[in-house]
C-alpha positions, 0 to 999 in steps of 0.5 A: 545508447539511450536515444537508439533504445528510445527510437526502438521503442517508438518504432515498436510503439507505432507498429503496434498502434497500427494494430491497436486493441481496445483496453482490457477492462478486468472482470469484477468479484463481489459478495461475501466470498471472494475466491482468488487463485494465484498461479503461474501462467503465460501471456502473449504481450506480443503476437507470436511470443508467450511470456512467462507471467503470474495471475490472480484468476487469469494470465496477468493481473487480477479481477477487481474486487468490489466491496461495500463498507460495513460488509463481512467478507472472506477472501479465499486465497489458493496458492497454486505457485511453486513458491510461498506467497502472500496476498496483502490488501493494500490500504485496507484497515484489517487486523495484522493476522488478516493484512497479508504481510510476510507474517501471513505466508501461504505455502505452495498448494495451501489455502488462506481464508481471512474474514474481516468487516470492511471498515474503509471509506470509498476509494481504490485500493489494491491487492498484491503479494508481500513475501519478503524478498520476493514481492517484486518478483511476484508483483511484476510477473503480474500478480495484482488487482484493484479493490473498489470500496463503496460507501453510503457518503460517496453514493450521495454524490453525483459521480460516475460509477458505472464500471467499465462504462463511465467509471474506468480502472487503470493500472499503469506499470513500467516493466522491463522485457528482453527485446528479443525473447519478450520475457519479463526481466526483474530488473527495474533499474532499466525498465523499457516498456509501459503497460496499462492493464497489462497491455503495451504501447497506448491501447485505446479506450472509448469514453463517453462525451461526459464526465468520466471517472479514471481510477489510477494505480502506479503498480510499477516497482520503481518509477514514478508517473507524471500523468497529463493529457496531450491537450493540457486539459484540466482534470479534477482529482477527487480521492487520494489513496484512501478516500475522498478529498474535501473538494475536487482538486483541478490539475494539469498533472498528477505525479504518483509514486509506486503504490499510490492511487488517485481517482480523477474526473475528466470532462469530455462533454461536447468532444464526441469524435475527438481523440486524446492521449494520457501521457507520461511527462517524464521530462517534468518530473523532479530531478532525481526522481525515477522516470524523470531527469537525472539527479545532476550528480551522475549517480542516477541509472537512467532507464531508456524511457526516463526523462521523455514524454510519450503516450500511455493510453488513447481515449476516443470520445464516443456518444454519451450514456444514458443519464450522463454525469455532466457536472462535477460536485463543488464538495466531497467530504470533510477530512479532519486530521487528528490532533497532534497534541499529546501524540507519541512520535516515531522517527524514521531516518532513511539513509543509503548503505553506503551513503551515496547508494541508489539501490541499498537503504536502511531506516534508523540504521538497520534493515528488516529482520522478521524477528525484530519489532522496530516500534511499539504503540497501543490501540486507540493511541495517536502517533505522528510519524516523522520520516527524513530522507538523507538518501540520494533518491525519493521513497514512496513511504507506505504504513500497513494497518491504517490510513494516515493524514500528511501534516507537512511535506519539507516543513510546508503544508501539504498540497490540496491533493495530499490533504485526504486519507493516504497510505503512501506518501513520497519523501523527497531526497537529500533532506526531504521530510514528511510528518504523518499522523494516525491512530491505530483504532480497532485492532491490537495484537501483541504477537503479529506486527504490521509493516512499514516500508518503501513501496519501491519493491526492489528497495523493500525486498532488499531490507527497506522495511520495518515492523510495528506492534499495536498493543492493547489500549492502555486506558479503561483497564481493570486493576482487580486481579481477582476479576482477571483470574490471575494472581501476581506475587510479590507486588511490588516485586524486585527480582521474580514475578510469580503469576498464577493462572487458571489454565487447567487445560494447559492451553497456550498462553502469551504473557506480555509486559508493558511499561508506561510508555506502552513499550513491550519489555517482555514476552513469555509463552507458556502452557503452565498453570504457574510461571515465574518471570524474571524482572530484575532488569526492568527499571523501577516503575509501573508495568502492565501484564497482558495475558493472552490465550489462543483465542486472542482474549486478553486479561490485564493486571498492574504491577510495581517494579521496585 
């Protein structure tokens, strides 16, 4: 059956190649105000067929947003869908209230306008909906787009950066379409087509006979890409997800899981008039990886394109541009991972439910609950994350809010192209492990969590997700209660802690208690001037009370529980 389906795909591809079209390059948006309209639409992927889609500012996918590090930007998102949505700025270092997680819903007909300073290094990021239980549906219907961040360090390097001329955005997707109606089927187990920038069957792109820059995103729900060229040429990876690598890394193959990005430099000098293809080398993926060979245990659902090699994008080499880039820098930047000495550690154990499941997974034995905080940390705290995978398949592991560095992969030093700033890293199946390190600089919010999850969208929607709080820093805290405009008594306390607040206007306030490990052990909301908090259940020790008003201003006091 698979051979018949593949034959149909190849015949269809050959037919479409006869009427090939140039690759669509998304428009760009820039400036201090970015306006996005997410709406239901339709698109003709196949002549004579209108396929139902979702797009940002268009029929399918969205414009590329170009930002400068250090600028302030307001993202004005209007939801014209009939459903609730969110828009997540994947990879950007923003406060939880601006992140676009399931806690930042945009109701049908409403607007959301987060403003923030761009704090990220030059790299390729992306945006997409993140409504729990609906992420796969909305993303795979077409709601996604790229974000390019530029910075002063990257600007000093002799790199291609003329958008659509020598610097090309490439959004690759596996999709599942009905062979008769040509409608998108939201079942990523049986993906049967691939797209590049929303076009099917190897469209063509004219590239100049010089060094070009390809910004690659795997925006599939489920499957991995193993990218390479049909002539097995060497190319150089210059970024990982969130910034430049230390130096270009020469490769002939590049594997990306869902949500991962990479920028590569390809040298077409002296090859004007030649034609090449970017290919999917599915036969060269590790066994058990979606898109590749079977797992050997008969547990893996094989799609019609799995474990096959085929063309993704045709590249026609044309004449050079004015002032072409013809050399590749030998060095790019210096990435220095944080020291793990004294760092806290959070362990995530991935298992199938049941153990042999290939579709349903848990982290630390639980699935996502919007009302449960799975981990607490503090601003400025360095943390390692140790992820172990006992399930039967690999998982691209994504953490919101900040980049991380990969310290080890399966106990070994990560390969060179994983030694930069990342926000998605693949943990391999059946005993695979990752150790990541990060520090949560700049933002804290005792009420609004960040997310962590598998970026296989069907896994995420089925509950393979957790959330964590970044609390205020525990250092440099004043202990003078008079300066903090609140009083605690008795102190030390045993049963009930009384708090006297100067709250004459009865503004909403949140009182959070943290233990000496930075864990949030109590949270109370009030509009009163005086409040009593039971603390008899707390173990003996030193605690911090954080009082936060509706404007986000936080004041602190220390107390002792007998």
